[in-house]
C-alpha positions as CSV (number, residue, x, y, z in Angstrom):
1,X,-11.5,-2.1,16.1
2,X,-8.3,-1.2,17.5
3,X,-6.0,1.4,16.4
4,X,-3.3,0.1,13.9
5,X,0.0,1.5,13.1
6,X,-0.6,4.7,11.0
7,X,0.8,3.5,7.5
8,X,-0.6,0.0,8.1
9,X,-3.9,1.3,8.7
10,X,-3.9,3.7,5.7
11,X,-2.7,0.8,3.0
12,X,-5.8,-1.3,4.5
13,X,-8.2,0.8,4.3
14,X,-7.4,1.9,0.6
15,X,-7.5,-1.9,-0.6
16,X,-11.2,-1.8,-1.1
17,X,-12.5,-4.0,-3.8
18,X,-15.7,-4.8,-4.8
19,X,-17.2,-1.5,-3.7
20,X,-19.8,0.3,-5.9
21,X,-19.2,3.4,-7.5
22,X,-19.6,5.6,-10.5
23,X,-17.8,3.9,-13.1
24,X,-14.7,6.3,-15.9
25,X,-13.2,4.2,-19.0
26,X,-9.5,4.0,-18.4
27,X,-7.7,6.2,-21.6
28,X,-5.2,4.7,-22.9
29,X,-2.4,5.5,-20.7
30,X,-3.8,7.7,-18.9
31,X,-1.9,9.2,-15.3
32,X,-4.2,7.8,-12.0
33,X,-4.2,11.6,-11.4
34,X,-1.6,14.5,-11.7
35,X,0.7,15.0,-8.9
36,X,0.8,18.5,-7.1
37,X,3.2,20.8,-5.8
38,X,1.4,20.8,-3.0
39,X,1.9,17.3,-2.1
40,X,4.6,17.1,0.3
41,X,7.7,14.5,-0.4
42,X,7.5,11.1,1.1
43,X,11.3,10.0,0.2
44,X,14.1,11.2,0.3
45,X,15.0,9.9,-3.2
46,X,13.7,11.5,-6.8
47,X,12.9,8.0,-8.2
48,X,13.4,4.6,-7.4
49,X,12.9,0.9,-7.8
50,X,12.7,-1.0,-4.4
51,X,13.1,-5.7,-4.6
52,X,11.6,-7.3,-2.0
53,X,12.5,-10.7,-1.2
54,X,9.9,-13.4,-1.8
55,X,7.7,-13.9,1.3
56,X,5.3,-17.0,1.9
57,X,2.3,-16.0,4.2
58,X,-0.2,-19.0,4.8
59,X,0.5,-21.2,1.9
60,X,0.1,-18.3,-0.6
61,X,4.1,-16.7,-2.2
62,X,4.6,-13.7,-2.8
63,X,6.8,-10.8,-4.1
64,X,6.7,-7.6,-4.0
65,X,7.9,-4.5,-6.0
66,X,7.9,-0.8,-5.5
67,X,8.3,1.8,-8.3
68,X,8.3,5.8,-7.6
69,X,8.9,8.8,-8.9
70,X,8.6,12.9,-7.5
71,X,10.2,12.5,-4.5
72,X,7.4,9.2,-3.7
73,X,4.4,11.3,-4.7
74,X,3.2,9.0,-7.5
75,X,4.3,5.4,-6.0
76,X,3.5,2.3,-7.7
77,X,3.1,-1.4,-5.9
78,X,3.7,-4.4,-8.0
79,X,3.0,-7.8,-6.5
80,X,2.7,-11.4,-8.1
81,X,1.9,-13.7,-5.9
82,X,0.9,-17.7,-6.3
83,X,-0.7,-19.9,-4.2
84,X,-2.4,-24.3,-4.1
85,X,-5.0,-24.1,-1.0
86,X,-6.7,-27.7,-0.8
87,X,-6.3,-27.8,-3.8
88,X,-7.2,-24.9,-5.7
89,X,-4.1,-22.9,-7.9
90,X,-4.0,-19.5,-7.4
91,X,-1.9,-16.5,-9.6
92,X,-2.1,-12.9,-9.4
93,X,-0.9,-10.4,-10.9
94,X,-1.5,-6.6,-8.9
95,X,-0.6,-3.3,-9.2
96,X,-1.5,-0.5,-6.3
97,X,-0.9,3.3,-7.6
98,X,-0.5,6.0,-5.2
99,X,-0.6,10.0,-7.7
100,X,-1.2,13.0,-5.7
101,X,-4.3,12.8,-4.0
102,X,-5.5,9.0,-5.1
103,X,-4.9,5.5,-5.1
104,X,-5.8,3.5,-7.4
105,X,-6.1,-0.3,-7.6
106,X,-6.6,-3.2,-10.8
107,X,-5.6,-6.6,-11.8
108,X,-3.0,-7.5,-14.2
109,X,-4.1,-11.2,-14.2
110,X,-6.6,-13.4,-11.7
111,X,-6.1,-16.8,-12.6
112,X,-7.9,-19.5,-10.2
113,X,-7.8,-23.0,-11.5
114,X,-6.5,-22.7,-14.8
115,X,-9.3,-20.3,-15.1
116,X,-9.0,-16.4,-16.5
117,X,-11.3,-14.7,-14.0
118,X,-9.3,-10.9,-13.8
119,X,-11.1,-7.7,-13.5
120,X,-11.0,-5.2,-16.2
121,X,-12.0,-2.9,-13.2
122,X,-10.1,-0.2,-11.1
123,X,-10.9,0.8,-8.0
124,X,-9.6,4.8,-6.8
125,X,-9.8,6.0,-3.8
126,X,-9.5,10.0,-2.8
127,X,-7.3,10.5,0.0
128,X,-9.0,13.7,0.8
129,X,-12.0,12.0,2.1
130,X,-9.7,10.1,4.6
131,X,-8.0,12.8,6.0
132,X,-11.9,14.5,6.4
133,X,-12.8,11.7,7.9
134,X,-9.9,11.3,10.6
135,X,-10.5,14.6,11.7
136,X,-14.4,14.1,12.1
137,X,-13.4,11.5,14.0
138,X,-11.1,13.4,16.1
139,X,-8.0,11.2,14.9
140,X,-5.1,13.0,14.3
141,X,-2.7,12.5,11.3
142,X,0.4,14.1,13.1
143,X,3.5,12.3,12.4
144,X,4.3,13.0,15.8
145,X,1.8,12.3,17.7
146,X,1.6,9.1,16.1
147,X,5.2,8.1,17.0
148,X,3.3,9.0,20.8
149,X,0.2,6.5,20.1
150,X,2.4,3.9,19.0
151,X,5.1,4.4,22.0
152,X,7.3,5.1,18.5
153,X,11.2,3.3,19.7
154,X,14.3,4.7,17.7
155,X,16.2,1.1,17.7
156,X,20.0,2.2,15.8
157,X,20.6,1.5,12.0
158,X,20.7,-1.7,9.8
159,X,22.2,-2.8,6.7
160,X,19.5,-4.2,4.0
161,X,19.9,-4.5,0.6
162,X,23.4,-2.7,0.6
163,X,22.7,0.4,2.8
164,X,22.0,1.6,6.1
165,X,18.6,2.8,7.2
166,X,17.3,3.7,10.5
167,X,15.7,0.7,12.9
168,X,12.7,1.7,14.8
169,X,9.7,0.3,16.6
170,X,6.3,0.9,17.3
171,X,3.8,-1.0,19.7
172,X,0.4,-2.1,18.5
173,X,-1.0,-2.5,21.9
174,X,0.3,-0.5,25.1
175,X,-0.7,-3.1,27.6
176,X,1.8,-6.0,25.6
177,X,4.6,-3.1,25.0
178,X,6.8,-6.6,24.8
179,X,5.0,-7.6,21.6
180,X,6.5,-5.0,18.8
181,X,6.6,-4.1,15.2
182,X,10.3,-3.4,13.5
183,X,10.9,-1.8,10.6
184,X,14.3,0.1,8.8
185,X,14.0,3.0,6.6
186,X,15.9,4.4,4.1
187,X,15.5,8.4,3.3
188,X,11.7,7.4,4.8
189,X,11.4,4.1,1.9
190,X,10.8,1.1,4.1
191,X,13.4,-1.4,3.9
192,X,12.2,-4.3,6.2
193,X,9.5,-5.0,8.4
194,X,8.9,-7.4,11.0
195,X,5.4,-8.3,12.2
196,X,5.8,-12.0,14.9
197,X,7.0,-14.7,12.1
198,X,6.1,-11.8,8.9
199,X,8.8,-10.7,7.9
200,X,9.3,-8.0,4.1
201,X,12.3,-7.3,3.5
202,X,15.0,-5.1,0.4
203,X,17.1,-7.5,-1.7
204,X,17.9,-4.8,-3.6
205,X,17.2,-0.8,-4.5
206,X,17.9,1.0,-7.3
207,X,18.5,5.0,-6.2
208,X,17.3,7.4,-9.2
209,X,16.7,5.9,-12.0
210,X,14.7,5.7,-14.7
211,X,11.0,4.5,-13.5
212,X,8.6,3.2,-16.6
213,X,5.9,6.0,-17.1
214,X,3.7,2.8,-17.4
215,X,4.0,1.8,-13.9
216,X,2.0,5.0,-13.4
217,X,-0.3,4.9,-15.8
218,X,-4.4,2.7,-16.2
219,X,-3.8,0.1,-18.7
220,X,-6.3,0.7,-21.9
221,X,-9.4,-1.4,-21.8
222,X,-10.1,-0.5,-17.9
223,X,-12.7,0.8,-16.2
224,X,-12.6,3.0,-12.8
225,X,-14.4,3.1,-10.4
226,X,-15.1,6.1,-7.6
227,X,-14.8,4.3,-4.2
228,X,-16.5,6.8,-0.8
229,X,-15.4,6.1,2.3
230,X,-18.2,7.3,3.9
231,X,-20.7,5.6,1.6
232,X,-18.9,2.3,2.1
233,X,-18.5,2.8,6.1
234,X,-22.5,3.3,6.0
235,X,-22.7,0.0,4.5
236,X,-21.0,-2.1,7.0
237,X,-22.6,0.0,9.5
238,X,-26.2,-1.1,8.1
239,X,-24.7,-4.7,7.9
240,X,-23.8,-5.4,10.9
241,X,-27.1,-4.4,12.5
242,X,-29.1,-7.1,10.6
């Protein structure tokens, strides 16, 4: 499997569902994990909300909202999707929270052809495991090295949602340098990303506003199941050998 861009790779490894692990009952209004001062700032704004334009990919329409606080140490991505594929109607409402060293994902709604199939189980992944695995595999997470590996280029500036951000591009395949992924960052916040015909673009940003604490909390009635990346990779390797 070829390398992907740093952010995309990290996201894909963290969005893991249906995995085995120990479970814990979530307390009402409980936060995923306490943010620590040792966790570096992700953004140059203390708090904010970014509303993205609706997107449509392969018959699925979705809209995403980003909430963050404590300079991005706490972050929540809320995604609402609707699809009608070959007569199957699906509606989903999902949350993915990053808090300190943990990422947790859970469903608020999952309706298939009018039937409620919402799971009351959330999956939690420890980012430290990802970093340790990367070191063991000889992969560096140094931002400057990543820029070199993916032929990072600064492309000037672009205005998105009323703010001016830094435009950049990266190549996912050095042998095809003309096929590039473009993005726009405003104070390190992703305001726009373009990969072929797929465009995710912010339509509004609220800077340093009040973000509801509930966006970073697991609702009552959910259980939290820990996902261990080394175990999942070992299972995937065993399955591929069968």
